[in-house]
N, C-alpha and C positions, 0 to 999 in steps of 0.2 A: 717217443712222440705220442705213442697212443694212448687212449682210456686212461688207465689206472695211473700211472707212475705221474705223466705230466700233470693232468688235470688235479690229482691230489696235491702235488707240490705247489701247483700255482696257487690254488684255493689257500694254502697255509701262508703262502708268500703276502697274498692280498689281505689278509685278514690281520698280519702282522704289521704290513704297510699302513694300514686303516688304523689300527690301533696306534701308531706310532704317531703318525699325524694328528689324531684326536689328543693325544698327549700335549702336544706342542700348540694346540689351539686352533689347528686348521687342517682342513681334508683335502686330499685332491680330487679334484673334480674330473673324472674320466669314466668312459660307459663301460669298462670291462668288469670293474668292481661292481658299481651300481648299489653300493649301500647293502641293504638286506638283500636285493634281486641279484642281478649281475649274473656272472658264471654259475654261482652256487645254484641258482632256480633256472634261469635261463639266459641265452644269449641276445644281447640287444643288436639291433640293426646294424648299427655302425659296426660292431665287432663282427658279425656274420659277413658284412661286406668286405671289410678288410681283411678277414681271414681267407676269404676265397678269390679275392681281386686279381691275384696273378694267373688263375687258371679260369678266369673269364674269357670269351672272345672279345674282341676289339670293340664290336657295336655294343656288347654288354655292357663293357666298362664305360662307355658313355653315359649310361643310365645309373651304373653305380656312382659316377663322379657328379652327377647332377643330385642323387638324392644325398649324398654326403655334405653337399654344400647347400642343399634347400631343405632340410628334414622338416622343418616348419610348414612350408608349403606343401611338400608331399604327403602330409598328414590328411589333408583334404581336396588333394589334385585328383584328376581322372585319370583313367588309363589312358585316353586319347590324348589329354592336355601333356602326360608324362612323356609320352612317345615324341610329341611334336617339339617338346622342350628340350628333349635329350638328343633331338636329330635321328631318331631311328623310327623303325616300325612298330606297330603295336604287337606284333608276334615275338620280336626282339624283346619289349619290356616282359611280357609273360615267360620267356626263356629265363630272363635275369631273375623273375619273382621265384620261378621253379627252382633254380640255381641255389636260391636262398633258402630253399627248404619249404617253402609255402604252396598251398594247394591252389591259390587262388589270388586275384588281386586284391580284393576286400581283406583278407587275412594279413596279407603283407601291409596294408595301410593301418589296420588296426594296431599292430604291433608298433608302428611309427608312434601312434597317437599315445601308447600305453609307455613308451620310451621317454617321449616328451613330459609326460606327467610325472613319470619318476625322477626325472631329471630336474622338473621345476621344484618338486619337493626338495630335493638334495640342495638346489642353489639357494633355498632359503636359510639354509645352515652352513653352507660351506664357502670357501673363498677359492676361486680358480687360481691354480698357480702354474699352468702350463705356459711356456714362453715369458715366465718373468724375466725384467731386466735386473741386471746387478746394480744396486744403488749403495753410496756410502750410508745412507741411514737405515738400511736395511737390519732388522732385529737379529742379531746372531742366533737366538734360540730358535728361531723361525728356519734357518737355513737348512738342517737335515732334512724336515718336511719338504721343503721347495724342492730338493735334489732328488728326494724318492719319487715326489709326483711327475718331475720331468722325465726322470728315467723311464716311470712307467709308461708315460705317453710315448716316449721312444719305443718302447717296446710294442705298444699297440699299433703305432704305424709301421712298425717292421714286417707285420703279419701281412700288410697290403702288398709289400714288395717280394716276399719269399714264394716261389712256385712249389707246389706241392710234387710235381712232376720233377724238376731240377733236385728237389731234395733227396727224392727217390733214386734218381740216377747216381747221386753222390753217394749214397749209402751203398749201393751195389759196387760201384767204382772202389771204393774204399775196401770192402769187404772181401773183394778178388784181388787186391793187388798184391803184389809179391814184396813190394817195399813201397813206405811212405815216407817222402820227404817234405818239410815243411819249409817256407820262408816268409820272412816278415821283419821289417827293420824299425827303429826307434820303438814308438808306443805298440805297435802292433806285434813286437817280439814278445811282449807278456801274453797275447793271446795264443801265440805259436807254441808257446812253453806249456801253457794250459791245455792246448788239443794235445800236444804230443804225451803228456802225463796219462790224459785220460785214454789216449789210444794205446799206450805202452800197457796200462792196467788191464786192458782187455786182450792183449797178448799180439798186438800187431807189431811188425817191424817197422818203427817210426824212428826218423832222425830230424833233429833239429839242431843247428849251429848259430849262435848269434854272428858270428864274423860273416862279412858279407862276401868274401873270397871264397870260404868254404861252401857256403850256400851255392855260389855259382858253379864251383866245381863239381859239387854234388849233383847240381841239376844236369849238367851236362854229360853225367855218366849214367842217368836214366835208361831204360829201355820202354818198350810199348807196356812191359808188364807192371811197370812202376806207375806210381801216381804223384804228381807235384801238386800241394796246397799252398797258394798264395794269398797270404793275408795283408791286405792293405785298405785302411779307413778312405782314403783319397781316390785310391785306385791309379794314381798319377806318379807314385814314387818311381824314380828311374832305377834304383837298386831292383825293387820287388819286381818291376817290369821287365827288365832285363833278364833276371833268373827265371822268370816264368817263359820268357821267350826262348832261353837257352834249354829248357826242359821241354818245350814243345817241340823244338828243332831236334833234340835228341829222341823224339818218338814217345816221349810219355804222355800219360793222360793228365789233364791239368784242370784243377778246380781253384777257383778264387772266391775269397769272402771279402766283398767291400761294401762301400756305401753309395755307390753310383753304377748303375747297371752298364752306362754306356762310356764307362771309365777306359782309359789306356789298356789296364790290366786284363779286361774281359776279351779284348781282342785276341788275346793268346790262351783263353781259357775255355775249355770244352764244356763246362758248367760255371755259372755264375750264381752264386748265393748272395743276393742283395740285401742288405739290412735296412735300407731307407732309399730315398731320394731327395732328401733335405740336410742342410748343414745346421749344427747345433752348436750354440755358445761360442763365446770368442775363442778363436783359434782353432774350432772344430775338435777339440783334443779332450775336453773336459768328459764327454760321454762317448767317445770312439770306441771305448772298450767294452762298454755294457752291451752293446748288441754283438759283437764279436764272440764275448764269452758265453751270451745266450745261444749263438748259433753251435758254438762248440757243443754245449748240453743237449742241442737237438741232435748233432751227429752222434754224440755218445748215446743217447737214448736210442737213436734209429739203428746203430749197429747192434745195442743188446737186443731190440726187438728182432732183428733180423736173423740173429743166431743165439737165441736166448741160451739154450742149454751150455753151448760153448763159451758165452760170455760170464754166465755165472760161476762156471767152473774155474774159468781164469781169475775172476776177481777173488774167489775162496782161495785160490792157490797164493795169490800176490798178498791177500790178507793175512796168511800164517807167515810168509816172509818177513813182514814189517810189524807182526804184532809184538815182538819183543822190544820195538824202539819206542814203546807208550807206556807211561807209569799203570799199573793196576788201579783201578778204582776203587 
């Protein structure tokens, strides 16, 4: 999660996505990349707010919500008016500004002006694709670019929903677990397999079985030293919820990865890693795996950072085991 690995990878991924959409004749209009600015030079206000939203106080979130919904107005608003329209006190607004990393309100407002200027410049050359409808007359050549842009937007919104404290607690729970068992059905089973593979590569005792009955039996056999990770996009799957319930009743620690914080699976979870609060596309399943897989990557990088020497030694060991399974270049 920290510094080098994630920031470098994300920059490469954004450059590749930008290049791909340019070739398709359209560009994703989102604040993370920001053309030649964005993350490579500085973070936009939108990105900063979404990245820290989960850790803000309830009153500060009111300011965040107002700024996200009224950026143009906030570029020329006074401290007093922003406080009044957000329904909070002026000191609360200043706490929010400090939480965003600014020394004062003027500096905060100046960056909004810069962000709007850069965005207006990009909009003259780009076409916004976020939230696009599927139409029979859509140009097939542009579909890949639209999907990339929509997925990037989902990742951007995910930052607003994941709490840094909850994530840190997740890493410590998994790092100290005697055994880790995963549960997930239908689409979420793909994400469960991915997470199991990553954890096994790092040397953790991790298990996942696609059969619901085996998952349920495994959950009931857990102890307080074990961790159950439940993955469910909706958080309402009866199978996934029942398995988490069985694990919790057995005394195990529980973590869920879901798209809705107030979903039923969260009631049986010690930690909730929430990928968003919105539903996406027809049937809610086209993009459901994208945030789940990204959260898996976050967990993988978090565990590596938490025990770097142990993780790298284990990866080297496993690399030697599978080396003879690939053709030499």
